[in-house]
N, C-alpha and C positions, 0 to 999 in steps of 0.2 A: 441568471439565465438558466443555469442547471441547478436543480434542487437536489441536495444530498442529505439524506436522513441518517445514514449510517456508513461508517468507513471500516472496511475489513482488509486485513493484511494477510497474505499467504506466506507461510514460512519457507516453503520449498522454493528453490531457485527456478528461474525460467530463462530460456534463451532469449536475449533481447533483440534478436533478429526477427522474432515473431511479430506478425502483423495482428490486425484486429481479430480475424477469425481464430487464430491460434491462441491468442490471449483469452478470448471468450471461451474457447474449449478448455483452457487451463482453469479458468474461474469456475466453470461448471463442474470440472473434475474435482476441485478442491472444496467448493462450497455447495455443490449440489444444484445450483441454479444461479443465474444472474438476476437478482431482484431489482425491480424499478427503484430509482432514487437511492441506489447504493454505489459507493466507490470501492473498487477492489485494487489493492496495491500489490505489485509483483516486482521482485528484484532479481538481478543476475547472481551468479555464484559468488562473485567478488564484492557484491553489495555496493558497487559504485554507480550503478544504473538502476533506474526504477521506471516502471510503467504503471499508469493508473487507468483502469478501465471503469467507465461510468455508464450505467444503463439509465437513461433519462425518462424512461417510460415509453419512448417511441423508437429509439435507436441507441447505438453504442458510440461513445466517445473514447478515444485512446490518446493519452498524453504521455510524454517521456521526459525524464529528468536525469541529468548526469552530473556527478560531482567530479570536478577536475582533480581535486586533492581530497584525500581521506575517503571515507565510505559512510554509507548510511548505517545506523545502529539497528541492524536487522536481527530479530530473534531467531534462534535455532529451532529445528523441528521438535526438540525436546519440550517446547512450550505448546505443542499441538500443531496442527496444520493450518490453523486460522486464529487470528487475534483481532479483536475489535478495538478501534481507537476512537478517541474523541477529537474534536477540532484542534485543541491545544496540543495534543500529542502528535497529531498530523503535521502541524506547523513546525514543531521541533524536529520531527523526523525528516521533513523535506529540506530543512536547513543543515542536516547532518549532526544535529545535537542529540544527546542521549535522552530520547523521548520517554524512556521508561521511568525517568526521574522527574519528569515535568509535572509540576503541581498546579494548583489553581492560580489563576492570574499570571501564568507564564513563568513562575518561579521554579528553580531547579531544587529538588529536595535530595537529601541523603537517604540512601536505601539501607 
């Protein structure tokens, strides 16, 4: 239903009370624009909540995810303000796994 060609993660935290317009403004501030068929991931300061903004070419979709235990393995600002992910790393991130160590085929590698 929604085509996603690239997945981008913003390293700076965002207030999770933000709605679609505020999340879109944050994406534009960090990435310069909301490109069609791109997903943008944003997390709160504690990294236990995440919002995903997707521009499908016609409009904006905003989804939220919360971990009841633990937190997402979110990179710090020292990695830059934006990080590109592939599908396997996104799947690991959404589950709360250490996505930085996700290898091909879903295996976890040692860094």
